[in-house]
N, C-alpha and C positions, 0 to 999 in steps of 0.2 A: 526623191520620194514624193509621190503625188497622191491626192485623193483619187480613188479609182472609179467610184460611181456616185450617183445621186446628184443633189443640187450643187455640190461643190466639186464635181468631177473635174479633174485636171488641175485643181489648186495645188501649187507647190508647197511642201511642208519643209520646215527646217529640221536638220538632224545634227548629230554630233559626230565628229571624226574620231576614229579609233575604236577600241573594243569595249569601252565603258558601257555603252548602250548598244544592244543588238536589235535594231528595228525589224519588224516582221517584213519579210521580202514581199514585194508587190504581188508576185504570182501566188504566194501563200495567202495573202490578204484577200486577193480576188477569189480564190478557191473557197476560202472560209465564208465570205459573204454570199457566194453563189449557193453554198450549202444552207446557209441561214435563210435565204430567200427573203420573204417579207417580214421575218421575225423582228428586225430592228424598228419597224414602223410603230410609233407611239410608245416605244419601250423606254424604261428608265435603265440606264446603262452604268455599270461599274467597271472601270478600266484599271485593273490592279497591276503593279509593276509596270506602270504605263509608259515609261521610256520617253518616246516622243509624243505620245498621245494619239498616234495614227489610228489605232483600232477604234477608240472612242469617237474620234472625229469622223471616221468613215461611217460609223453607226449614225451619228447626227446628220451627216450628209444624206443618208438613206432613210431619214424620217424619224429617228429616235427623238423623243421628247426632251430628254435631259441626260447629262452624263456627269459622273463624278470620276475624277482622275486621281489615282493614288500612287505615289512613289516616295521612297525615302531619300533619294539622291537630289541634292540641291541643283546640280547641273541639269538633271532630267526635268525637274519642276520648272526651271527657267525656260527650257525648250518647249515644254507643254504649254506654258502661258503664252509664249511667242506664237506657237501654232494656233492656239485658240484665237488670239488677236488677229492673226493673218486671215483666219476664216470668219472673223466677226461673230464668234459664238459665245462671247462672255456672258450673255444673259441666260444661256442654257447650260452652263457648266459650273462645277465647283472643283477646286484643286486642293488636295490635302497632302501634307507631308507626314507619312507614318509607315511603319513596317507591319503590314497586315498579318504576317506569319507570327508575329510576336504579340501585337497589341491592336485589336480591332475596335477598341472602345470608342474611338473618335467617330466611328461610323454608326453608332447606335441611334442617332437621330433619324437615320434612313431605314430603320428596321422594317423588313417586309416589303421593301419598295423595288428592289432590283430585279428586273425581268431578264436581263442579259448581262452576264458577267464574263469579262475577259481576264484571264490569268496568264501572265507571261513572265514567270520568274527566271532568274539566272538558271541555266541548265545544270543538272546534276548536283544541286545543292540541298536536296531534301526539303524543299519549301512547299511542294504541292499539297501534301497531306495536311500539314498544320494549317495551311491557308484554307483549304476546304472545310476542315473542322471548325476553324474560327468563324467562317461564314455561316455555317449551319447552327453552331452553338449560340451565336448571337442573333439568329433569326433575320439575317440580312437579305437573303433571296426572297422574292415573292413566291407564292405557290405556283408550281410548274415553271420556275425560272430555268433558263438554259445557261450552263457554264461552258466556256470554251477555253481549254488549256493548251498553250503552245509549249512544247517540251521536247527534250531529246528522246529519240526512239528507245533508248536504253532505260528510261525512267518508266516504271510500271505504275499504272493508275488503278488497275483492276485487282482486288475489289476496292472501290472508293469508300470513303467514310459514310457512316449512316446518314440517310436522307438524300444521298446522291446516287444516281443510276447512270452507269456508263452506257451511252446509246450508240456511239459511233466513234471510229478512229480512222484517220487518214494520214498517210505518210508522204512527205514531200522532201526527198533527199535526206538531209540531216535534221529535219523538223518534223515533228508529229503533232497533229491536232487531235485532241480528245474532246468529244462533246458529251456533256453530262446534263441530265435533267434533275431538278430538285423536286422531290416528291413529298416533302414534309407537309404537315397540315398548316393552313394559313395562320399567321400570327396576328394577334390583336395589337395594332400599333399603340393603343393607349395603355397597354400592360406595362407595368414597371419593369426596370431592367434588373 
């Protein structure tokens, strides 16, 4: 697995053998970033269910300002930190251990800051809707943020929870990408939680 584009293009990333983590295939990642175009430039990125961290690292390689990586598995967090170190991105990243579908409170210091959000939960586990709800209810996306969900084609996104608008879907074999826009009003970062 390698970084596909940007300043880190060609950089090899560590991964985990077996089925515990399902990294986004290179061709799907390339298609995703072709669709996003210049959107990652200067963005604050949230990589949820981050696995190896490949999506967030790809965004940083393509000009994102900062990325927060979230996963609940210790093995995934170890690989994410290793890949961040391999790419020398420590100064532009945070790595958090939490389950966003259950408890997003650790992300409250980042309220209203995420411009680009990658969501890649385990397939067919019913985690997409609770994750989107927690993101919007805790005011984590910036106004006009883009969310990209990688999921099984059998998982239905439409209609998404309040605040989210489904704007595009693309299928690549057994993987579907759903692109959502966050249209809620901007949040005052100084407002209490």
